[in-house]
N, C-alpha and C positions, 0 to 999 in steps of 0.2 A: 401560653404562646402567641404573640400575637400573628396571624399568616401569613402576613409582608416579611415577616422579621426573618432571614435567611441565613443558613445550616453554617457554621465553619466547611471549609472544606480542607481536605487533611494536605498534609504537605505531597505527596504524589498520588492521581487517580487516572492514570492512565494504562495502567498494564489489568492487562485481560488474564486472571488466574485460571490456569487449564486445571479444571475439573473434570478428574478421569473417571468419576463416577457418569459423567457425561459418553455417549458410547463413540460421537464423533470426534471429543478430543481425545478417547483414550485409542483411536482408529489412526490420529494424524501419529500420536508418539512410537504405537508402534511401526508406522512407515518409515516414521523417522531413521531411526535405529535400525529397520533393516535395508533403508538404503542408504546407510551410514557403510554397516556391515559387509554389505553387497557391495559398494562402488568400491572400498576401501581393498577386498580382494579381486572385485577384478580389473581395479587399476596395477593392483600387485601380481597376478598372473601374466599383466598385459608385458610386466617390463619395468617398472618404477620402482624404486626401494620403497619399503613399507611406510618412512618417516611419509616420502611426496605425495605416496598410495591414500595416510589416512587424514593427510591435509588436503589432497583432491577429493575423499570419498566427504567427510566433517562441508567440505564451501557444496557439491552438490547436496546432502542432508538438508544444510539449509538454506538452498533455493528452494528444497522441497518445503519446507515448511513457511519459509517467507510467502512465498505464492500461496499458499492455504491461511497465511493472515490476514494476506490484504483482500484475499476473496470472502472473508467472513463479512471486513470491512465495505466492498462493494455491491457486494449481494445476501444481508444479512439473512432474508428470508428462505432461499436456499443452501442448506449445505452441501447437496451434490456441488455447486458450482468450486467450493473449495477444493474437492479430492482432483474435481478436472485440473484446476488449476494446478496442484500437486504433483499431477501426472506428466502435465507440459513441462513444468520446469523443471520436472526428473530430466527428461526427452533434451530438451533445452542446455540444460548445465552438460550432458552425457557430449553432444555436440561440439558445442559453440563454448563450454568454458564456465570459469565461475564467474557471479553476476560480481559486483562493487554492492559490497554490505552495508556501508553508510547510507548509501542512496538509498536504500532498498528501509533501511529503519529509519528514516526521513519521513519515507512517503507514507509507511503504517504510523506513525504517529504524529503525521499532519492528516490524516486521514481519519484516524481515529477523535483527533480534535477536532474537526470537518461532525461528522456522525452522530460525536458525545455517546460512544459508545455502550461509556460506561453508565452513562447516566449525568453525569457530573462535571465541569467546566478543569479544565487542570487545574492542577496545585503550584506552586511554586517551584518548588526542584520540577515539574514537567515545563515550564516557561523556560528557568535555564536551559533544561537539556535541550529544547528546540531549537532557543536560537545560537547555539552553541555549534549545532549541530548543524542549524542553517549558513551561517557566516562559518564556518569552517568549509565547509564544501563552495563556498562563494567563492572561498579563495582557494582552495585545492582543484575544486571541478571546473566549475564555471561563471562567471559573473555574474549570473542572472538569478540563479538559483537565490538568492534572498528575495528575490522582487516575487518570485516567483510562487514562496511562499505566502506572501502579502493576503489572499483571498482566506489564510488557514485565521485572521484574525480577526475577522467580519461576525468566526464561529465561536470564539475562544470564552466569550466569560469578560471584555476587557473589563467593562462595567463593574465590574466587584472590585478593582481594584484601586492603587489610590492613583488622583488626578496625574501625577505628575509620570506618572507611569504612562496612561490611559493616552498623554500626549508621546513620552517617549517611545514608547515602543515602534509603535507604529512608523515614526518617523524614521529610525535606525534602520527599515530593511532597505526603501527607496536610496539612505545617504552610504549604507554599506553596496546596493548593488552599484551607484556613480562610481563610488571609490574604487572597487575593485574591474569596473567598464576600463578605467582610466589607466589602471596598474596594466590590465592584460589588452591596455588599446581594439577595447572593445571586440572581441576575437568572435567572431559566426561562420565557423566554415560549414557549407553542406558537406554534409557525406554524399561519400560514391556507393551505392546501393547497385546491388543485381536487381533488377528488375521484378523479377519473383517475391523478392525480400519486402517491396517498398508496398506492391499490391495487397502481397499478408497482413505487413503494418496496416496498411489503410481499412480494409476491408473488418478488421479485429476492433479500431476503431467507431466505425462506421454503425458495427454490429451490436455497438453498445445503445446505441438511438432507445431501443424499443425496449431496453431495460431502463434505463432512467424513466423514462416514461411513463412504465410499469409503479413503479415507486412514488405512487399517491397515495397508499396506505400501505403500512408497513406492521407487521406482525412482529419482528422482536422486539425483544426490550433490551432495559438496561442495565447491565448487570448490575450494579449499587443500587438501582432503586425500584426496579420490578417495573418501569412507565413506558410505555411502546416508544421505539425512535421515533423521532420526525420527521417527518417523510422529505419535506424540502432537504431537510441536510445529506441526510440519504443521495439521493438524486443531485446534489452542492459537488458532496465527496466525489459520488459515480463522473461526475462530468470533469472535475478538478483532475483526477488524476488520468483521467484520458490526455488533456492537453497537455498536461503536467508532462507527460510521458513521452507525447509528438513532440514537445517543444526540445527535450533533455535530447530526444535521439535526432532531431533535424538538424539542432544547431553543432551534433558530433561531439555533444559533452559524455556521453553514452554511449556505447555500442549495443544492441542488438543483448550480447553475449553480457552486459550490463545488464540490465531493466527487463533480461528475459523474463525473471521471476513475474515481474509488476503485466507483464505481454498477456505473461499467462492466465493470470487472474484476470485482463480483463477480457481473453479468452473464452477461461472457464466459467464468469459472471453470465458474458451472452449463449452459452453452449447449454449453459443450465437452465436459465428464461427459455431459451427452446425448445428443449428436452419438459419439459414442466408445461407448456404451452400444448408439443405435442400431445403428451398423453391424457392436459385435460380435452383437447378435441375427442382422442378416441375415448373418453370415458363417458363425453357427453353426446357423444353417435351410438353410442350401447344400450345410452336410456331412450 
């Protein structure tokens, strides 16, 4: 076989199976069900009907899981960051309410496309899902979301697609953005936040800068290939997540509750890096 020959890509490659033989995967499954049961019981005891309590419990547990999954993409080398993110999402969902799950799913798929966490480009079904979600969110949430998704195309392996699709897919996003923008009269409203809330979100965004710089090397490997992830992909993925979360929040598209798991993942990423740096400093002093 010629070394340049490309292997066929499966219909879908973007999913990352939870191998329960890995301690971190087993831990998040246990945490998910503990959060589900604990939140359901708590909301029930606070007076909600058990059907509503179960729905709220599932929402809280889902927020915990999505924050963990997103932080695995923003900081793949430090599992601690993902669990810190899960803790933050649990508190956020309890205090602010449930998140916007379709926005979270879009974030997660976009990050996996940029990072190429599985080691291979998106398959045909992944392309259909990604475009379906971003176009629907552009219609139902905010007109700018399709254009906000454009950077993912730079990392998605377009060169493998037929020429017609290589032209049509990038053009579809600005075209959808312009169409939705006209339909929604270019709605862009700055939210009226308390000062403390704005300062916290700004601090979280700025705290990711040293993490981005630190990813000049990556130890984590692709799930399907076993090859190390590409450092600039991880850096771009984290940078895109910060910018996208800030734009969606600043535009009034999403409330802090809607994107609490994303902000928790970004905060967990920064805290995980800071804890790792502190521990390395302590070990260096002991030597």
